[in-house]
SENUSE-107201 format. One record per residue: residue number from 1; residue in one letter; x, y, z of N, C-alpha, C in turn. Coordinates in steps of 0.001 Angstrom, whole numbers, plus 500000, padded with zeros to 6 digits. Example, Ala and Ser with C-alpha at 12.3 -4.5 7.8 and 13.67 -1.06 7.14 Angstrom:
// residues 2
<1, a, <513190, 494310, 507800>, <512300, 495500, 507800>, <513200, 496700, 507800>>
<2, s, <512850, 497750, 507080>, <513670, 498940, 507140>, <512900, 500030, 507870>>
This chain:
// residues 261
<1, x, <248086, 674219, 545239>, <247004, 673286, 545537>, <247537, 671862, 545693>>
<2, x, <248529, 671515, 544883>, <249108, 670168, 544980>, <249760, 669959, 546349>>
<3, x, <250488, 670978, 546820>, <251143, 670871, 548120>, <250108, 670794, 549244>>
<4, x, <249031, 671553, 549131>, <247976, 671514, 550142>, <247288, 670153, 550173>>
<5, x, <247076, 669578, 548997>, <246456, 668262, 548918>, <247349, 667207, 549571>>
<6, x, <248644, 667300, 549298>, <249592, 666356, 549894>, <249630, 666537, 551412>>
<7, x, <249586, 667790, 551863>, <249578, 668048, 553303>, <248342, 667424, 553946>>
<8, x, <247201, 667544, 553281>, <245968, 666956, 553798>, <246073, 665445, 553941>>
<9, x, <246723, 664810, 552979>, <246896, 663349, 553022>, <247789, 662948, 554195>>
<10, x, <248906, 663655, 554336>, <249822, 663373, 555447>, <249127, 663595, 556797>>
<11, x, <248359, 664699, 556879>, <247670, 665041, 558124>, <246643, 663979, 558496>>
<12, x, <245896, 663519, 557516>, <244876, 662501, 557766>, <245511, 661218, 558302>>
<13, x, <246621, 660807, 557713>, <247287, 659588, 558156>, <247858, 659737, 559562>>
<14, x, <248377, 660923, 559867>, <248954, 661122, 561192>, <247866, 661146, 562261>>
<15, x, <246719, 661738, 561931>, <245599, 661764, 562880>, <245117, 660343, 563169>>
<16, x, <245093, 659504, 562157>, <244711, 658107, 562368>, <245637, 657435, 563372>>
<17, x, <246927, 657734, 563264>, <247886, 657160, 564202>, <247667, 657700, 565608>>
<18, x, <247344, 658997, 565707>, <247110, 659598, 567020>, <245885, 659006, 567701>>
<19, x, <244867, 658699, 566926>, <243634, 658167, 567491>, <243835, 656802, 568131>>
<20, x, <244934, 656143, 567774>, <245250, 654859, 568402>, <245810, 655058, 569811>>
<21, x, <246273, 656279, 570085>, <246900, 656563, 571387>, <246372, 657895, 571921>>
<22, x, <245077, 657966, 572157>, <244434, 659209, 572586>, <244970, 659695, 573935>>
<23, x, <245227, 658764, 574842>, <245687, 659142, 576173>, <247060, 659793, 576098>>
<24, x, <247917, 659314, 575217>, <249247, 659911, 575042>, <249130, 661373, 574630>>
<25, x, <248177, 661645, 573728>, <247964, 663020, 573271>, <247570, 663919, 574441>>
<26, x, <246620, 663468, 575266>, <246136, 664267, 576398>, <247240, 664473, 577432>>
<27, x, <248004, 663417, 577693>, <249104, 663525, 578648>, <250140, 664530, 578153>>
<28, x, <250466, 664454, 576858>, <251438, 665376, 576289>, <250980, 666823, 576383>>
<29, x, <249696, 667071, 576077>, <249174, 668433, 576107>, <249193, 668998, 577523>>
<30, x, <248721, 668208, 578496>, <248685, 668700, 579877>, <250083, 668807, 580474>>
<31, x, <251006, 667990, 579983>, <252383, 668083, 580459>, <252975, 669438, 580096>>
<32, x, <252685, 669912, 578875>, <253200, 671216, 578467>, <252537, 672335, 579270>>
<33, x, <251261, 672177, 579579>, <250577, 673186, 580391>, <251208, 673266, 581775>>
<34, x, <251448, 672118, 582390>, <252020, 672098, 583735>, <253453, 672611, 583736>>
<35, x, <254211, 672321, 582673>, <255589, 672814, 582585>, <255629, 674333, 582559>>
<36, x, <254760, 674921, 581730>, <254709, 676379, 581647>, <254112, 676987, 582910>>
<37, x, <253171, 676278, 583529>, <252576, 676759, 584781>, <253629, 676855, 585875>>
<38, x, <254623, 675955, 585846>, <255715, 676014, 586825>, <256502, 677315, 586668>>
<39, x, <256683, 677755, 585420>, <257356, 679029, 585180>, <256552, 680202, 585715>>
<40, x, <255233, 680127, 585583>, <254369, 681183, 586117>, <254421, 681216, 587640>>
<41, x, <254492, 680042, 588244>, <254606, 679964, 589707>, <255908, 680610, 590168>>
<42, x, <256978, 680392, 589400>, <258269, 681000, 589719>, <258154, 682530, 589705>>
<43, x, <257465, 683068, 588700>, <257263, 684515, 588624>, <256466, 685026, 589824>>
<44, x, <255441, 684278, 590180>, <254592, 684675, 591322>, <255421, 684754, 592599>>
<45, x, <256301, 683776, 592809>, <257144, 683762, 594006>, <258089, 684962, 594018>>
<46, x, <258659, 685282, 592846>, <259564, 686430, 592752>, <258848, 687714, 593149>>
<47, x, <257630, 687890, 592633>, <256912, 689143, 592861>, <256241, 689205, 594236>>
<48, x, <256442, 688192, 595032>, <256045, 688299, 596430>, <257038, 689144, 597210>>
<49, x, <258226, 689341, 596628>, <259294, 690073, 597315>, <259674, 691381, 596632>>
<50, x, <259234, 691583, 595400>, <259542, 692827, 594690>, <258268, 693363, 594044>>
<51, x, <258294, 694656, 593699>, <257132, 695282, 593056>, <257282, 695358, 591540>>
<52, x, <258528, 695374, 591076>, <258780, 695485, 589638>, <260122, 694852, 589322>>
<53, x, <260267, 694434, 588060>, <261516, 693853, 587583>, <261948, 694644, 586355>>
<54, x, <263068, 695342, 586475>, <263573, 696223, 585407>, <262515, 697244, 584996>>
<55, x, <261709, 697676, 585978>, <260689, 698683, 585709>, <259369, 698135, 585198>>
<56, x, <259235, 696819, 585094>, <258010, 696203, 584590>, <257254, 695523, 585728>>
<57, x, <255945, 695720, 585740>, <255094, 695081, 586744>, <254898, 693613, 586399>>
<58, x, <254291, 692877, 587299>, <254066, 691457, 587053>, <253137, 691235, 585861>>
<59, x, <252112, 692105, 585693>, <251204, 691956, 584555>, <251921, 692179, 583236>>
<60, x, <252845, 693137, 583215>, <253589, 693415, 581995>, <254544, 692270, 581648>>
<61, x, <255131, 691656, 582665>, <256015, 690513, 582414>, <255203, 689290, 582001>>
<62, x, <254027, 689126, 582593>, <253147, 688034, 582176>, <252718, 688202, 580717>>
<63, x, <252606, 689448, 580277>, <252290, 689719, 578876>, <253413, 689202, 577979>>
<64, x, <254667, 689469, 578357>, <255809, 688940, 577592>, <255788, 687413, 577584>>
<65, x, <255492, 686849, 578723>, <255438, 685392, 578865>, <254381, 684814, 577931>>
<66, x, <253222, 685439, 577917>, <252106, 684948, 577085>, <252434, 685031, 575600>>
<67, x, <252990, 686174, 575173>, <253307, 686359, 573755>, <254352, 685348, 573305>>
<68, x, <255305, 685037, 574180>, <256375, 684101, 573805>, <255845, 682691, 573575>>
<69, x, <254757, 682326, 574244>, <254222, 680969, 574123>, <253538, 680716, 572784>>
<70, x, <252962, 681747, 572178>, <252161, 681539, 570974>, <252988, 681140, 569749>>
<71, x, <254003, 681911, 569337>, <254811, 681455, 568191>, <255550, 680162, 568486>>
<72, x, <255958, 679979, 569733>, <256635, 678734, 570116>, <255684, 677553, 569965>>
<73, x, <254435, 677738, 570390>, <253454, 676670, 570282>, <253090, 676347, 568838>>
<74, x, <252951, 677373, 568000>, <252607, 677152, 566590>, <253743, 676435, 565872>>
<75, x, <254966, 676863, 566145>, <256124, 676177, 565557>, <256187, 674728, 566034>>
<76, x, <255948, 674528, 567297>, <255945, 673169, 567864>, <254885, 672306, 567190>>
<77, x, <253747, 672882, 566904>, <252648, 672145, 566286>, <252960, 671734, 564854>>
<78, x, <253521, 672655, 564070>, <253646, 672446, 562624>, <255031, 672008, 562156>>
<79, x, <256086, 672409, 562867>, <257442, 672193, 562348>, <258320, 671367, 563282>>
<80, x, <257713, 670629, 564184>, <258490, 669931, 565205>, <259288, 668752, 564658>>
<81, x, <258950, 668286, 563462>, <259653, 667130, 562919>, <261133, 667430, 562647>>
<82, x, <261495, 668711, 562617>, <262898, 669072, 562410>, <263791, 668550, 563530>>
<83, x, <263221, 668313, 564710>, <263998, 667747, 565799>, <264505, 666345, 565456>>
<84, x, <263833, 665666, 564539>, <264203, 664303, 564195>, <265227, 664229, 563065>>
<85, x, <265601, 665385, 562508>, <266546, 665374, 561390>, <267904, 664751, 561755>>
<86, x, <268499, 665078, 562911>, <269787, 664435, 563236>, <269700, 662907, 563245>>
<87, x, <268651, 662369, 563828>, <268497, 660911, 563858>, <268279, 660348, 562462>>
<88, x, <267495, 661062, 561653>, <267228, 660618, 560287>, <268513, 660548, 559463>>
<89, x, <269380, 661548, 559645>, <270653, 661576, 558916>, <271554, 660437, 559377>>
<90, x, <271649, 660239, 560693>, <272526, 659184, 561216>, <272085, 657794, 560756>>
<91, x, <270780, 657586, 560685>, <270262, 656267, 560320>, <270217, 656048, 558810>>
<92, x, <270478, 657089, 558045>, <270408, 656967, 556591>, <268992, 656948, 556066>>
<93, x, <268035, 657388, 556887>, <266619, 657346, 556491>, <266221, 658455, 555540>>
<94, x, <267146, 659388, 555286>, <266836, 660489, 554377>, <266628, 659985, 552951>>
<95, x, <267091, 658770, 552666>, <266971, 658219, 551316>, <265536, 658247, 550802>>
<96, x, <264603, 657874, 551673>, <263218, 657761, 551213>, <262615, 659113, 550847>>
<97, x, <263102, 660188, 551480>, <262601, 661526, 551126>, <263187, 661977, 549784>>
<98, x, <264430, 661589, 549531>, <265085, 661988, 548286>, <264510, 661270, 547075>>
<99, x, <263911, 660116, 547295>, <263382, 659328, 546183>, <261978, 659735, 545767>>
<100, x, <261306, 660522, 546603>, <259936, 660914, 546279>, <259928, 662147, 545380>>
<101, x, <258955, 662245, 544470>, <258888, 663374, 543526>, <258235, 664620, 544123>>
<102, x, <258785, 665077, 545239>, <258261, 666281, 545893>, <259387, 666896, 546700>>
<103, x, <259293, 668180, 546962>, <260321, 668896, 547702>, <260690, 668152, 548988>>
<104, x, <261978, 667900, 549175>, <262452, 667084, 550296>, <262138, 667714, 551649>>
<105, x, <262399, 669006, 551795>, <262169, 669679, 553065>, <260684, 669711, 553402>>
<106, x, <259861, 669989, 552406>, <258418, 670074, 552640>, <257859, 668750, 553155>>
<107, x, <258210, 667655, 552490>, <257662, 666366, 552907>, <258215, 665938, 554260>>
<108, x, <259454, 666337, 554573>, <260015, 666000, 555879>, <259265, 666731, 556993>>
<109, x, <258960, 668005, 556774>, <258284, 668805, 557799>, <256855, 668327, 558039>>
<110, x, <256119, 668030, 556971>, <254698, 667712, 557130>, <254449, 666261, 557530>>
<111, x, <255503, 665482, 557642>, <255310, 664073, 557985>, <254720, 663902, 559381>>
<112, x, <254938, 664880, 560251>, <254462, 664762, 561622>, <254122, 666138, 562161>>
<113, x, <253044, 666230, 562921>, <252778, 667449, 563668>, <252520, 667044, 565118>>
<114, x, <252679, 668017, 566030>, <252637, 667721, 567449>, <251404, 668349, 568107>>
<115, x, <250321, 667600, 568266>, <249104, 668173, 568856>, <249245, 668540, 570320>>
<116, x, <250256, 667993, 571018>, <250420, 668401, 572416>, <250841, 669868, 572525>>
<117, x, <251220, 670477, 571389>, <251537, 671906, 571375>, <250305, 672752, 571661>>
<118, x, <249113, 672179, 571523>, <247898, 672927, 571857>, <247911, 673362, 573317>>
<119, x, <248667, 672642, 574156>, <248797, 673054, 575557>, <249459, 674412, 575671>>
<120, x, <250542, 674616, 574925>, <251238, 675906, 574918>, <250350, 676999, 574323>>
<121, x, <249695, 676676, 573209>, <248860, 677668, 572530>, <247682, 678070, 573404>>
<122, x, <247063, 677092, 574044>, <245909, 677376, 574917>, <246325, 678243, 576095>>
<123, x, <247410, 677864, 576779>, <247862, 678630, 577937>, <248288, 680031, 577529>>
<124, x, <249017, 680150, 576404>, <249454, 681462, 575946>, <248287, 682373, 575601>>
<125, x, <247272, 681812, 574934>, <246088, 682604, 574566>, <245322, 683055, 575793>>
<126, x, <245091, 682128, 576743>, <244362, 682458, 577963>, <245094, 683526, 578771>>
<127, x, <246402, 683356, 578905>, <247203, 684313, 579671>, <247235, 685675, 578987>>
<128, x, <247288, 685673, 577653>, <247297, 686928, 576898>, <245988, 687690, 577094>>
<129, x, <244875, 686996, 577026>, <243562, 687638, 577207>, <243446, 688249, 578601>>
<130, x, <243877, 687504, 579612>, <243782, 687979, 580999>, <244665, 689198, 581227>>
<131, x, <245913, 689134, 580771>, <246845, 690234, 581026>, <246477, 691490, 580246>>
<132, x, <246022, 691321, 579010>, <245608, 692495, 578236>, <244399, 693165, 578885>>
<133, x, <243520, 692357, 579463>, <242366, 692907, 580172>, <242799, 693693, 581406>>
<134, x, <243754, 693173, 582133>, <244240, 693840, 583356>, <245031, 695103, 583030>>
<135, x, <245618, 695148, 581815>, <246410, 696311, 581419>, <245591, 697334, 580629>>
<136, x, <244294, 697105, 580525>, <243391, 698022, 579797>, <243831, 698224, 578348>>
<137, x, <244183, 697147, 577690>, <244606, 697196, 576291>, <243418, 697576, 575402>>
<138, x, <243635, 698515, 574494>, <242574, 698955, 573590>, <242377, 697913, 572481>>
<139, x, <241235, 697259, 572488>, <240956, 696224, 571500>, <240405, 696880, 570236>>
<140, x, <241281, 697055, 569261>, <240901, 697621, 567966>, <241363, 696665, 566878>>
<141, x, <240799, 696836, 565686>, <241193, 695986, 564562>, <242672, 696153, 564261>>
<142, x, <243177, 697361, 564355>, <244597, 697635, 564077>, <245492, 696899, 565078>>
<143, x, <245144, 696997, 566372>, <245964, 696369, 567403>, <245943, 694847, 567313>>
<144, x, <244762, 694274, 567062>, <244639, 692814, 566971>, <245368, 692298, 565739>>
<145, x, <245212, 693020, 564612>, <245928, 692630, 563391>, <247432, 692707, 563597>>
<146, x, <247866, 693753, 564283>, <249292, 693902, 564567>, <249820, 692759, 565414>>
<147, x, <249077, 692378, 566430>, <249488, 691284, 567309>, <249554, 689960, 566548>>
<148, x, <248536, 689679, 565743>, <248506, 688424, 564983>, <249653, 688347, 563983>>
<149, x, <249962, 689476, 563350>, <251055, 689485, 562368>, <252404, 689260, 563057>>
<150, x, <252562, 689795, 564255>, <253801, 689600, 565011>, <253954, 688132, 565403>>
<151, x, <252860, 687525, 565855>, <252895, 686109, 566233>, <253208, 685248, 565015>>
<152, x, <252587, 685569, 563876>, <252794, 684791, 562651>, <254251, 684835, 562208>>
<153, x, <254805, 686038, 562104>, <256197, 686172, 561658>, <257150, 685592, 562697>>
<154, x, <256839, 685809, 563974>, <257691, 685308, 565041>, <257809, 683797, 565067>>
<155, x, <256778, 683110, 564577>, <256817, 681649, 564514>, <258026, 681172, 563711>>
<156, x, <258357, 681904, 562652>, <259432, 681478, 561757>, <260821, 681771, 562312>>
<157, x, <260888, 682514, 563429>, <262172, 682628, 564120>, <262532, 681279, 564716>>
<158, x, <261557, 680653, 565386>, <261779, 679307, 565916>, <262101, 678329, 564785>>
<159, x, <261299, 678386, 563723>, <261482, 677449, 562617>, <262822, 677655, 561927>>
<160, x, <263178, 678919, 561680>, <264449, 679209, 561023>, <265640, 678737, 561835>>
<161, x, <265594, 678959, 563150>, <266686, 678519, 564009>, <266775, 676997, 564062>>
<162, x, <265621, 676336, 564120>, <265633, 674873, 564143>, <266162, 674303, 562833>>
<163, x, <265752, 674904, 561726>, <266230, 674439, 560424>, <267734, 674646, 560299>>
<164, x, <268200, 675813, 560746>, <269627, 676135, 560653>, <270472, 675182, 561504>>
<165, x, <270064, 674989, 562754>, <270864, 674145, 563652>, <270719, 672659, 563325>>
<166, x, <269518, 672236, 562947>, <269327, 670807, 562645>, <270052, 670413, 561356>>
<167, x, <270164, 671333, 560407>, <270807, 671031, 559128>, <272311, 670811, 559273>>
<168, x, <272885, 671273, 560374>, <274310, 671012, 560595>, <274567, 669528, 560853>>
<169, x, <273515, 668758, 561062>, <273681, 667314, 561293>, <274222, 666606, 560051>>
<170, x, <274090, 667221, 558880>, <274664, 666618, 557677>, <276188, 666531, 557774>>
<171, x, <276776, 667398, 558620>, <278216, 667357, 558851>, <278535, 666783, 560239>>
<172, x, <277770, 667223, 561252>, <278047, 666810, 562631>, <277488, 665433, 562961>>
<173, x, <276524, 664991, 562176>, <275807, 663727, 562389>, <274843, 663781, 563576>>
<174, x, <275197, 664528, 564605>, <274271, 664693, 565729>, <274287, 666149, 566179>>
<175, x, <273362, 666926, 565657>, <273289, 668349, 565993>, <272263, 668612, 567085>>
<176, x, <271746, 667548, 567704>, <270699, 667725, 568718>, <271160, 668622, 569874>>
<177, x, <272363, 668429, 570439>, <272792, 669325, 571533>, <272809, 670795, 571127>>
<178, x, <273242, 671074, 569900>, <273248, 672452, 569404>, <271829, 672990, 569308>>
<179, x, <270906, 672179, 568811>, <269503, 672579, 568730>, <268938, 672858, 570115>>
<180, x, <269243, 671994, 571056>, <268702, 672119, 572411>, <269191, 673375, 573099>>
<181, x, <270498, 673648, 572974>, <271063, 674841, 573596>, <270430, 676104, 573018>>
<182, x, <270329, 676147, 571692>, <269743, 677321, 571028>, <268295, 677508, 571417>>
<183, x, <267533, 676419, 571419>, <266100, 676487, 571723>, <265856, 676918, 573164>>
<184, x, <266694, 676452, 574087>, <266480, 676750, 575505>, <266723, 678214, 575842>>
<185, x, <267443, 678923, 574976>, <267673, 680348, 575217>, <266354, 681115, 575210>>
<186, x, <265352, 680585, 574516>, <264047, 681255, 574461>, <263435, 681417, 575851>>
<187, x, <263788, 680548, 576789>, <263241, 680652, 578149>, <263655, 681947, 578829>>
<188, x, <264823, 682478, 578442>, <265326, 683693, 579082>, <264653, 684956, 578551>>
<189, x, <263978, 684858, 577431>, <263341, 686048, 576861>, <261877, 686165, 577273>>
<190, x, <261477, 685369, 578249>, <260146, 685544, 578834>, <260156, 686665, 579869>>
<191, x, <261334, 687211, 580089>, <261530, 688291, 581059>, <262143, 689491, 580328>>
<192, x, <262078, 690686, 580908>, <262662, 691865, 580244>, <264150, 691669, 579986>>
<193, x, <264588, 691902, 578761>, <266001, 691680, 578447>, <266898, 692741, 579077>>
<194, x, <266296, 693768, 579672>, <267084, 694801, 580348>, <267816, 694265, 581569>>
<195, x, <267408, 693111, 582079>, <268065, 692549, 583255>, <269381, 691859, 582891>>
<196, x, <269654, 691725, 581585>, <270864, 691040, 581136>, <271918, 692047, 580683>>
<197, x, <273197, 691649, 580644>, <274250, 692534, 580118>, <273998, 692891, 578653>>
<198, x, <274634, 693961, 578198>, <274406, 694464, 576845>, <274687, 693415, 575775>>
<199, x, <275765, 692635, 575954>, <276108, 691607, 574972>, <274977, 690584, 574829>>
<200, x, <274415, 690175, 575960>, <273320, 689197, 575937>, <272092, 689792, 575265>>
<201, x, <271839, 691068, 575517>, <270688, 691732, 574885>, <270839, 691760, 573370>>
<202, x, <272052, 692063, 572895>, <272315, 692071, 571452>, <272183, 690665, 570869>>
<203, x, <272685, 689680, 571601>, <272602, 688288, 571155>, <271151, 687854, 570978>>
<204, x, <270301, 688199, 571949>, <268901, 687754, 571920>, <268019, 688625, 571029>>
<205, x, <268599, 689700, 570482>, <267850, 690557, 569561>, <268205, 690284, 568110>>
<206, x, <269499, 690017, 567832>, <269928, 689914, 566440>, <270528, 688562, 566044>>
<207, x, <271060, 687795, 566990>, <271728, 686536, 566652>, <270811, 685344, 566909>>
<208, x, <270377, 685213, 568141>, <269368, 684203, 568507>, <268164, 685004, 568999>>
<209, x, <267392, 685564, 568068>, <266516, 686717, 568344>, <265157, 686406, 568981>>
<210, x, <265160, 685651, 570063>, <263890, 685344, 570717>, <263259, 686570, 571382>>
<211, x, <264067, 687597, 571664>, <263510, 688816, 572252>, <262535, 689498, 571295>>
<212, x, <262684, 689232, 569987>, <261799, 689850, 568992>, <260404, 689236, 569000>>
<213, x, <260216, 688134, 569715>, <258877, 687536, 569766>, <258280, 687605, 571168>>
<214, x, <258916, 688336, 572058>, <258365, 688472, 573408>, <258514, 689905, 573926>>
<215, x, <259761, 690331, 574133>, <260011, 691632, 574750>, <259542, 692793, 573882>>
<216, x, <259988, 692837, 572629>, <259635, 693969, 571765>, <258148, 694001, 571397>>
<217, x, <257517, 692867, 571099>, <256058, 692903, 570898>, <255306, 693398, 572130>>
<218, x, <255804, 693046, 573323>, <255166, 693530, 574548>, <255285, 695051, 574652>>
<219, x, <256446, 695596, 574260>, <256608, 697053, 574261>, <255611, 697708, 573322>>
<220, x, <255358, 697055, 572172>, <254360, 697583, 571229>, <252965, 697583, 571856>>
<221, x, <252594, 696489, 572471>, <251267, 696388, 573079>, <251110, 697341, 574258>>
<222, x, <252221, 697660, 574912>, <252184, 698590, 576045>, <252297, 700044, 575603>>
<223, x, <252362, 700268, 574282>, <252435, 701620, 573753>, <253794, 702270, 573887>>
<224, x, <254849, 701457, 574086>, <256196, 701997, 574263>, <257055, 701871, 573004>>
<225, x, <256503, 701275, 571951>, <257251, 701099, 570713>, <256272, 701051, 569551>>
<226, x, <256656, 701588, 568413>, <255786, 701617, 567246>, <255713, 700245, 566579>>
<227, x, <254543, 699930, 566046>, <254339, 698642, 565386>, <255293, 698449, 564206>>
<228, x, <255447, 699484, 563383>, <256302, 699370, 562195>, <257764, 699145, 562570>>
<229, x, <258180, 699695, 563701>, <259549, 699479, 564162>, <259754, 698024, 564560>>
<230, x, <258806, 697497, 565337>, <258888, 696094, 565769>, <258866, 695160, 564565>>
<231, x, <257931, 695396, 563649>, <257803, 694524, 562481>, <259004, 694654, 561555>>
<232, x, <259573, 695851, 561502>, <260759, 696045, 560672>, <261909, 695158, 561134>>
<233, x, <262177, 695205, 562445>, <263213, 694328, 563008>, <262840, 692859, 562815>>
<234, x, <261600, 692535, 563112>, <261151, 691145, 563097>, <261242, 690531, 561703>>
<235, x, <260734, 691226, 560709>, <260739, 690704, 559341>, <262168, 690573, 558822>>
<236, x, <263000, 691582, 559098>, <264385, 691555, 558608>, <265167, 690386, 559205>>
<237, x, <265132, 690271, 560526>, <265902, 689217, 561197>, <265344, 687836, 560863>>
<238, x, <264016, 687716, 560820>, <263404, 686429, 560485>, <263756, 686022, 559061>>
<239, x, <263714, 686978, 558136>, <264064, 686686, 556745>, <265489, 686179, 556614>>
<240, x, <266409, 686809, 557349>, <267815, 686383, 557312>, <267957, 684973, 557883>>
<241, x, <267270, 684708, 558984>, <267351, 683388, 559619>, <266826, 682284, 558705>>
<242, x, <265661, 682527, 558108>, <265069, 681521, 557219>, <265960, 681304, 556001>>
<243, x, <266513, 682389, 555455>, <267420, 682261, 554309>, <268644, 681412, 554679>>
<244, x, <269245, 681697, 555841>, <270406, 680930, 556275>, <270052, 679467, 556516>>
<245, x, <268870, 679242, 557101>, <268429, 677878, 557343>, <268279, 677095, 556052>>
<246, x, <267652, 677711, 555060>, <267466, 677051, 553760>, <268810, 676833, 553055>>
<247, x, <269700, 677816, 553198>, <271016, 677701, 552567>, <271790, 676518, 553138>>
<248, x, <271830, 676417, 554469>, <272556, 675325, 555119>, <271895, 673986, 554813>>
<249, x, <270559, 673966, 554766>, <269842, 672732, 554421>, <270236, 672231, 553023>>
<250, x, <270218, 673147, 552044>, <270541, 672750, 550670>, <271993, 672298, 550540>>
<251, x, <272898, 673016, 551201>, <274298, 672610, 551179>, <274484, 671265, 551863>>
<252, x, <273814, 671096, 552989>, <273933, 669861, 553744>, <273386, 668664, 552997>>
<253, x, <272288, 668880, 552291>, <271665, 667789, 551552>, <272618, 667237, 550482>>
<254, x, <273448, 668119, 549935>, <274422, 667669, 548926>, <275553, 666851, 549564>>
<255, x, <275746, 667031, 550877>, <276801, 666295, 551577>, <276254, 665032, 552249>>
<256, x, <274967, 664786, 552093>, <274358, 663635, 552770>, <274940, 662320, 552255>>
<257, x, <275261, 661445, 553179>, <275765, 660127, 552840>, <274846, 659087, 553457>>
<258, x, <274311, 658219, 552630>, <273413, 657193, 553115>, <274162, 656182, 553994>>
<259, x, <273412, 655368, 554708>, <274016, 654333, 555551>, <274906, 653426, 554735>>
<260, x, <276113, 653226, 555207>, <277044, 652324, 554503>, <277910, 653031, 553493>>
<261, x, <277663, 654369, 553284>, <278459, 655097, 552297>, <279861, 655368, 552834>>
């Protein structure tokens, strides 16, 4: 309850700041919609010349695209402040988090949220509803619960990877390029991973496992894979990623040197 109360206080203050720049919020949200819409246009152009990609129709690939946007959007909304960790370390601004009587990582994460992520969440939800309708998806409590649980757990793949890569800034001082490279790999898992070589498929399943939040959940929704199998992989890999992220964060925090040290 104490952590929730603190989160509410931080959220209220951040909303006050956003209300001073309402147009920026709207521009940011629509910018993300248009960026993702460009990717959809690219798919449309491709399927003007082919009927299927790695055996998947355009609706099935759009399903993968839609599922990938939801955990990415939720992570962007709630945990985006991790992108600022390299700058915070370089400037020595981490001092103020260490001096407060609350968990350092928690207060760093909740200091800012990104409402322009609603653009990704809105587009992903709309696209998911349309594609599931076109694919005659059976809307049952079991299927909807399964989908929501996959999206929820999948969110922490993004968060775990960001925490892991951003925490290296305690040694590298600027881990932003590493974060950017890792994050951009998610764009390749909006398509069937069967189009990539075996090494790349293994990389995107177990090392930088964005395929677990797009390709494999889509197989579950299409009736080609069991829910427990997908969740088994997802929970295991996500748990390992989050553990590694927390481990590197704690080790890095001990190596932190304030400005002038």
